[in-house]
MIVO-841809 format. One record per residue (C-alpha): x, y, z; residue number from 1. Coordinates in steps of 0.2 Angstrom, whole numbers, plus 5000, padded with zeros to 4 digits. Example, Ala and Ser with C-alpha at 12.3 -4.5 7.8 and 13.67 -1.06 7.14 Angstrom:
BEGIN
<r><u>5062</u><v>4978</v><w>5039</w><n>1</n></r>
<r><u>5068</u><v>4995</v><w>5036</w><n>2</n></r>
This chain:
BEGIN
<r><u>6221</u><v>5586</v><w>5596</w><n>1</n></r>
<r><u>6204</u><v>5593</v><w>5592</w><n>2</n></r>
<r><u>6193</u><v>5607</v><w>5598</w><n>3</n></r>
<r><u>6197</u><v>5626</v><w>5599</w><n>4</n></r>
<r><u>6216</u><v>5626</v><w>5601</w><n>5</n></r>
<r><u>6218</u><v>5615</v><w>5585</w><n>6</n></r>
<r><u>6206</u><v>5625</v><w>5575</w><n>7</n></r>
<r><u>6214</u><v>5641</v><w>5581</w><n>8</n></r>
<r><u>6231</u><v>5635</v><w>5575</w><n>9</n></r>
<r><u>6223</u><v>5630</v><w>5558</w><n>10</n></r>
<r><u>6215</u><v>5647</v><w>5556</w><n>11</n></r>
<r><u>6231</u><v>5656</v><w>5560</w><n>12</n></r>
<r><u>6240</u><v>5646</v><w>5547</w><n>13</n></r>
<r><u>6227</u><v>5650</v><w>5534</w><n>14</n></r>
<r><u>6228</u><v>5669</v><w>5538</w><n>15</n></r>
<r><u>6247</u><v>5668</v><w>5537</w><n>16</n></r>
<r><u>6246</u><v>5659</v><w>5520</w><n>17</n></r>
<r><u>6234</u><v>5673</v><w>5514</w><n>18</n></r>
<r><u>6246</u><v>5686</v><w>5519</w><n>19</n></r>
<r><u>6261</u><v>5678</v><w>5512</w><n>20</n></r>
<r><u>6253</u><v>5674</v><w>5495</w><n>21</n></r>
<r><u>6266</u><v>5661</v><w>5492</w><n>22</n></r>
<r><u>6255</u><v>5647</v><w>5486</w><n>23</n></r>
<r><u>6252</u><v>5638</v><w>5502</w><n>24</n></r>
<r><u>6234</u><v>5644</v><w>5504</w><n>25</n></r>
<r><u>6228</u><v>5628</v><w>5496</w><n>26</n></r>
<r><u>6237</u><v>5617</v><w>5508</w><n>27</n></r>
<r><u>6231</u><v>5627</v><w>5523</w><n>28</n></r>
<r><u>6213</u><v>5626</v><w>5517</w><n>29</n></r>
<r><u>6214</u><v>5607</v><w>5514</w><n>30</n></r>
<r><u>6220</u><v>5604</v><w>5532</w><n>31</n></r>
<r><u>6206</u><v>5616</v><w>5539</w><n>32</n></r>
<r><u>6193</u><v>5608</v><w>5529</w><n>33</n></r>
<r><u>6198</u><v>5590</v><w>5534</w><n>34</n></r>
<r><u>6198</u><v>5596</v><w>5552</w><n>35</n></r>
<r><u>6180</u><v>5603</v><w>5551</w><n>36</n></r>
<r><u>6174</u><v>5587</v><w>5542</w><n>37</n></r>
<r><u>6181</u><v>5576</v><w>5555</w><n>38</n></r>
<r><u>6173</u><v>5587</v><w>5568</w><n>39</n></r>
<r><u>6156</u><v>5585</v><w>5560</w><n>40</n></r>
<r><u>6155</u><v>5603</v><w>5554</w><n>41</n></r>
<r><u>6152</u><v>5598</v><w>5536</w><n>42</n></r>
<r><u>6144</u><v>5614</v><w>5530</w><n>43</n></r>
<r><u>6159</u><v>5624</v><w>5535</w><n>44</n></r>
<r><u>6171</u><v>5611</v><w>5528</w><n>45</n></r>
<r><u>6162</u><v>5613</v><w>5511</w><n>46</n></r>
<r><u>6165</u><v>5632</v><w>5511</w><n>47</n></r>
<r><u>6184</u><v>5630</v><w>5513</w><n>48</n></r>
<r><u>6184</u><v>5616</v><w>5501</w><n>49</n></r>
<r><u>6176</u><v>5626</v><w>5488</w><n>50</n></r>
<r><u>6188</u><v>5640</v><w>5490</w><n>51</n></r>
<r><u>6202</u><v>5627</v><w>5489</w><n>52</n></r>
<r><u>6196</u><v>5621</v><w>5472</w><n>53</n></r>
<r><u>6195</u><v>5640</v><w>5466</w><n>54</n></r>
<r><u>6212</u><v>5643</v><w>5471</w><n>55</n></r>
<r><u>6220</u><v>5627</v><w>5464</w><n>56</n></r>
<r><u>6210</u><v>5630</v><w>5448</w><n>57</n></r>
<r><u>6219</u><v>5647</v><w>5445</w><n>58</n></r>
<r><u>6236</u><v>5642</v><w>5451</w><n>59</n></r>
<r><u>6251</u><v>5648</v><w>5440</w><n>60</n></r>
<r><u>6259</u><v>5637</v><w>5434</w><n>61</n></r>
<r><u>6244</u><v>5625</v><w>5433</w><n>62</n></r>
<r><u>6244</u><v>5611</v><w>5446</w><n>63</n></r>
<r><u>6232</u><v>5598</v><w>5439</w><n>64</n></r>
<r><u>6236</u><v>5585</v><w>5452</w><n>65</n></r>
<r><u>6232</u><v>5597</v><w>5467</w><n>66</n></r>
<r><u>6216</u><v>5603</v><w>5458</w><n>67</n></r>
<r><u>6211</u><v>5585</v><w>5456</w><n>68</n></r>
<r><u>6214</u><v>5582</v><w>5475</w><n>69</n></r>
<r><u>6203</u><v>5597</v><w>5479</w><n>70</n></r>
<r><u>6189</u><v>5592</v><w>5467</w><n>71</n></r>
<r><u>6188</u><v>5575</v><w>5474</w><n>72</n></r>
<r><u>6188</u><v>5581</v><w>5492</w><n>73</n></r>
<r><u>6174</u><v>5593</v><w>5488</w><n>74</n></r>
<r><u>6164</u><v>5581</v><w>5478</w><n>75</n></r>
<r><u>6165</u><v>5568</v><w>5492</w><n>76</n></r>
<r><u>6159</u><v>5580</v><w>5505</w><n>77</n></r>
<r><u>6144</u><v>5585</v><w>5494</w><n>78</n></r>
<r><u>6140</u><v>5567</v><w>5491</w><n>79</n></r>
<r><u>6140</u><v>5564</v><w>5510</w><n>80</n></r>
<r><u>6128</u><v>5578</v><w>5512</w><n>81</n></r>
<r><u>6116</u><v>5571</v><w>5498</w><n>82</n></r>
<r><u>6120</u><v>5585</v><w>5486</w><n>83</n></r>
<r><u>6121</u><v>5574</v><w>5471</w><n>84</n></r>
<r><u>6119</u><v>5586</v><w>5457</w><n>85</n></r>
<r><u>6133</u><v>5597</v><w>5465</w><n>86</n></r>
<r><u>6144</u><v>5583</v><w>5468</w><n>87</n></r>
<r><u>6145</u><v>5575</v><w>5451</w><n>88</n></r>
<r><u>6154</u><v>5588</v><w>5442</w><n>89</n></r>
<r><u>6168</u><v>5589</v><w>5454</w><n>90</n></r>
<r><u>6170</u><v>5570</v><w>5454</w><n>91</n></r>
<r><u>6171</u><v>5570</v><w>5435</w><n>92</n></r>
<r><u>6184</u><v>5584</v><w>5435</w><n>93</n></r>
<r><u>6194</u><v>5574</v><w>5447</w><n>94</n></r>
<r><u>6193</u><v>5559</v><w>5436</w><n>95</n></r>
<r><u>6197</u><v>5568</v><w>5420</w><n>96</n></r>
<r><u>6212</u><v>5577</v><w>5428</w><n>97</n></r>
<r><u>6219</u><v>5561</v><w>5436</w><n>98</n></r>
<r><u>6217</u><v>5551</v><w>5420</w><n>99</n></r>
<r><u>6226</u><v>5564</v><w>5410</w><n>100</n></r>
<r><u>6240</u><v>5566</v><w>5423</w><n>101</n></r>
<r><u>6243</u><v>5548</v><w>5428</w><n>102</n></r>
<r><u>6234</u><v>5536</v><w>5416</w><n>103</n></r>
<r><u>6219</u><v>5526</v><w>5417</w><n>104</n></r>
<r><u>6228</u><v>5512</v><w>5427</w><n>105</n></r>
<r><u>6233</u><v>5522</v><w>5442</w><n>106</n></r>
<r><u>6227</u><v>5519</v><w>5460</w><n>107</n></r>
<r><u>6222</u><v>5538</v><w>5461</w><n>108</n></r>
<r><u>6211</u><v>5536</v><w>5446</w><n>109</n></r>
<r><u>6203</u><v>5520</v><w>5454</w><n>110</n></r>
<r><u>6200</u><v>5531</v><w>5470</w><n>111</n></r>
<r><u>6189</u><v>5542</v><w>5460</w><n>112</n></r>
<r><u>6180</u><v>5528</v><w>5452</w><n>113</n></r>
<r><u>6175</u><v>5521</v><w>5469</w><n>114</n></r>
<r><u>6168</u><v>5538</v><w>5474</w><n>115</n></r>
<r><u>6158</u><v>5539</v><w>5457</w><n>116</n></r>
<r><u>6152</u><v>5521</v><w>5461</w><n>117</n></r>
<r><u>6145</u><v>5527</v><w>5477</w><n>118</n></r>
<r><u>6137</u><v>5543</v><w>5468</w><n>119</n></r>
<r><u>6129</u><v>5532</v><w>5455</w><n>120</n></r>
<r><u>6122</u><v>5520</v><w>5468</w><n>121</n></r>
<r><u>6115</u><v>5535</v><w>5478</w><n>122</n></r>
<r><u>6108</u><v>5542</v><w>5462</w><n>123</n></r>
<r><u>6099</u><v>5526</v><w>5458</w><n>124</n></r>
<r><u>6110</u><v>5520</v><w>5444</w><n>125</n></r>
<r><u>6116</u><v>5503</v><w>5450</w><n>126</n></r>
<r><u>6122</u><v>5496</v><w>5433</w><n>127</n></r>
<r><u>6134</u><v>5511</v><w>5431</w><n>128</n></r>
<r><u>6139</u><v>5510</v><w>5449</w><n>129</n></r>
<r><u>6144</u><v>5492</v><w>5447</w><n>130</n></r>
<r><u>6154</u><v>5496</v><w>5432</w><n>131</n></r>
<r><u>6163</u><v>5509</v><w>5441</w><n>132</n></r>
<r><u>6167</u><v>5498</v><w>5456</w><n>133</n></r>
<r><u>6173</u><v>5484</v><w>5445</w><n>134</n></r>
<r><u>6185</u><v>5496</v><w>5436</w><n>135</n></r>
<r><u>6192</u><v>5502</v><w>5452</w><n>136</n></r>
<r><u>6194</u><v>5484</v><w>5458</w><n>137</n></r>
<r><u>6203</u><v>5479</v><w>5442</w><n>138</n></r>
<r><u>6215</u><v>5493</v><w>5443</w><n>139</n></r>
<r><u>6219</u><v>5491</v><w>5462</w><n>140</n></r>
<r><u>6222</u><v>5473</v><w>5462</w><n>141</n></r>
<r><u>6236</u><v>5475</v><w>5450</w><n>142</n></r>
<r><u>6245</u><v>5487</v><w>5462</w><n>143</n></r>
<r><u>6248</u><v>5475</v><w>5477</w><n>144</n></r>
<r><u>6249</u><v>5481</v><w>5495</w><n>145</n></r>
<r><u>6252</u><v>5499</v><w>5492</w><n>146</n></r>
<r><u>6234</u><v>5500</v><w>5486</w><n>147</n></r>
<r><u>6226</u><v>5489</v><w>5499</w><n>148</n></r>
<r><u>6216</u><v>5503</v><w>5508</w><n>149</n></r>
<r><u>6209</u><v>5510</v><w>5492</w><n>150</n></r>
<r><u>6205</u><v>5492</v><w>5487</w><n>151</n></r>
<r><u>6196</u><v>5489</v><w>5503</w><n>152</n></r>
<r><u>6185</u><v>5504</v><w>5499</w><n>153</n></r>
<r><u>6180</u><v>5498</v><w>5482</w><n>154</n></r>
<r><u>6177</u><v>5480</v><w>5488</w><n>155</n></r>
<r><u>6166</u><v>5487</v><w>5502</w><n>156</n></r>
<r><u>6157</u><v>5499</v><w>5490</w><n>157</n></r>
<r><u>6153</u><v>5484</v><w>5478</w><n>158</n></r>
<r><u>6147</u><v>5473</v><w>5492</w><n>159</n></r>
<r><u>6135</u><v>5486</v><w>5498</w><n>160</n></r>
<r><u>6129</u><v>5489</v><w>5481</w><n>161</n></r>
<r><u>6125</u><v>5471</v><w>5478</w><n>162</n></r>
<r><u>6116</u><v>5469</v><w>5494</w><n>163</n></r>
<r><u>6106</u><v>5485</v><w>5491</w><n>164</n></r>
<r><u>6100</u><v>5478</v><w>5474</w><n>165</n></r>
<r><u>6095</u><v>5461</v><w>5482</w><n>166</n></r>
<r><u>6109</u><v>5452</v><w>5472</w><n>167</n></r>
<r><u>6119</u><v>5447</v><w>5487</w><n>168</n></r>
<r><u>6109</u><v>5444</v><w>5504</w><n>169</n></r>
<r><u>6124</u><v>5441</v><w>5515</w><n>170</n></r>
<r><u>6131</u><v>5458</v><w>5517</w><n>171</n></r>
<r><u>6139</u><v>5453</v><w>5534</w><n>172</n></r>
<r><u>6150</u><v>5441</v><w>5525</w><n>173</n></r>
<r><u>6154</u><v>5453</v><w>5511</w><n>174</n></r>
<r><u>6159</u><v>5466</v><w>5524</w><n>175</n></r>
<r><u>6169</u><v>5453</v><w>5534</w><n>176</n></r>
<r><u>6179</u><v>5449</v><w>5519</w><n>177</n></r>
<r><u>6182</u><v>5467</v><w>5514</w><n>178</n></r>
<r><u>6187</u><v>5470</v><w>5532</w><n>179</n></r>
<r><u>6200</u><v>5456</v><w>5530</w><n>180</n></r>
<r><u>6208</u><v>5467</v><w>5516</w><n>181</n></r>
<r><u>6208</u><v>5483</v><w>5527</w><n>182</n></r>
<r><u>6216</u><v>5474</v><w>5542</w><n>183</n></r>
<r><u>6230</u><v>5468</v><w>5531</w><n>184</n></r>
<r><u>6232</u><v>5486</v><w>5525</w><n>185</n></r>
<r><u>6231</u><v>5495</v><w>5542</w><n>186</n></r>
<r><u>6243</u><v>5490</v><w>5556</w><n>187</n></r>
<r><u>6235</u><v>5490</v><w>5573</w><n>188</n></r>
<r><u>6232</u><v>5507</v><w>5580</w><n>189</n></r>
<r><u>6235</u><v>5516</v><w>5564</w><n>190</n></r>
<r><u>6220</u><v>5528</v><w>5559</w><n>191</n></r>
<r><u>6212</u><v>5527</v><w>5542</w><n>192</n></r>
<r><u>6218</u><v>5541</v><w>5530</w><n>193</n></r>
<r><u>6206</u><v>5555</v><w>5526</w><n>194</n></r>
<r><u>6196</u><v>5553</v><w>5509</w><n>195</n></r>
<r><u>6205</u><v>5560</v><w>5495</w><n>196</n></r>
<r><u>6223</u><v>5556</v><w>5500</w><n>197</n></r>
<r><u>6234</u><v>5542</v><w>5494</w><n>198</n></r>
<r><u>6236</u><v>5528</v><w>5506</w><n>199</n></r>
<r><u>6251</u><v>5517</v><w>5509</w><n>200</n></r>
<r><u>6249</u><v>5499</v><w>5515</w><n>201</n></r>
<r><u>6259</u><v>5487</v><w>5524</w><n>202</n></r>
<r><u>6266</u><v>5471</v><w>5516</w><n>203</n></r>
<r><u>6251</u><v>5460</v><w>5521</w><n>204</n></r>
<r><u>6244</u><v>5460</v><w>5503</w><n>205</n></r>
<r><u>6226</u><v>5461</v><w>5498</w><n>206</n></r>
<r><u>6219</u><v>5444</v><w>5497</w><n>207</n></r>
<r><u>6215</u><v>5436</v><w>5480</w><n>208</n></r>
<r><u>6202</u><v>5425</v><w>5488</w><n>209</n></r>
<r><u>6193</u><v>5440</v><w>5494</w><n>210</n></r>
<r><u>6193</u><v>5449</v><w>5477</w><n>211</n></r>
<r><u>6187</u><v>5433</v><w>5469</w><n>212</n></r>
<r><u>6173</u><v>5431</v><w>5481</w><n>213</n></r>
<r><u>6166</u><v>5448</v><w>5479</w><n>214</n></r>
<r><u>6168</u><v>5449</v><w>5460</w><n>215</n></r>
<r><u>6161</u><v>5431</v><w>5457</w><n>216</n></r>
<r><u>6146</u><v>5436</v><w>5469</w><n>217</n></r>
<r><u>6141</u><v>5450</v><w>5457</w><n>218</n></r>
<r><u>6143</u><v>5440</v><w>5441</w><n>219</n></r>
<r><u>6133</u><v>5425</v><w>5448</w><n>220</n></r>
<r><u>6119</u><v>5437</v><w>5453</w><n>221</n></r>
<r><u>6119</u><v>5445</v><w>5435</w><n>222</n></r>
<r><u>6125</u><v>5462</v><w>5439</w><n>223</n></r>
<r><u>6141</u><v>5459</v><w>5430</w><n>224</n></r>
<r><u>6159</u><v>5454</v><w>5432</w><n>225</n></r>
<r><u>6176</u><v>5457</v><w>5425</w><n>226</n></r>
<r><u>6176</u><v>5461</v><w>5407</w><n>227</n></r>
């Protein structure tokens, strides 16, 4: 459900969490910010996402995983608005926290790398963007079906990058192959999860041929490949 009734419920939940002071404010802010983003009210979503980062950053005891989630969500929102200078520190915070908490080969780290790849591409840094996408793909292809949605995001990101730099001209083919990955990950009728969340996939796998194609395309074009 969208529209005023749903928004009223979320605002009531946030007000209750504020009164209770029981640590549930961050979760209430996250849900409200996602709702506003999905409604196209990005400026309002950013305000609540900023408050969520502030709250998770001062939590006692510290909750680095929640703070990383909050920073990634806010950084992604700002990126979507074209506010690159503001976005970058939050994406970096999310990356640093997740690497420390989960290790460099975790899908949650790769999720941030994909976001950073998009940021670097938008900022006119294609070589660094390509390196970020490749690192994300390398990590995600080792995690099988459970990482398939995140893998599709990384593959799509690199496909768009290669096309934007003139290295791969057939973007339609690249996106078709990335879509194959996503279709294996998403059962019919199941919505794509919001950015910033962990995604589970079905048992369809992620398609080694798809990965080989998108990686080899970049290597052949001179933008780089797997190290």
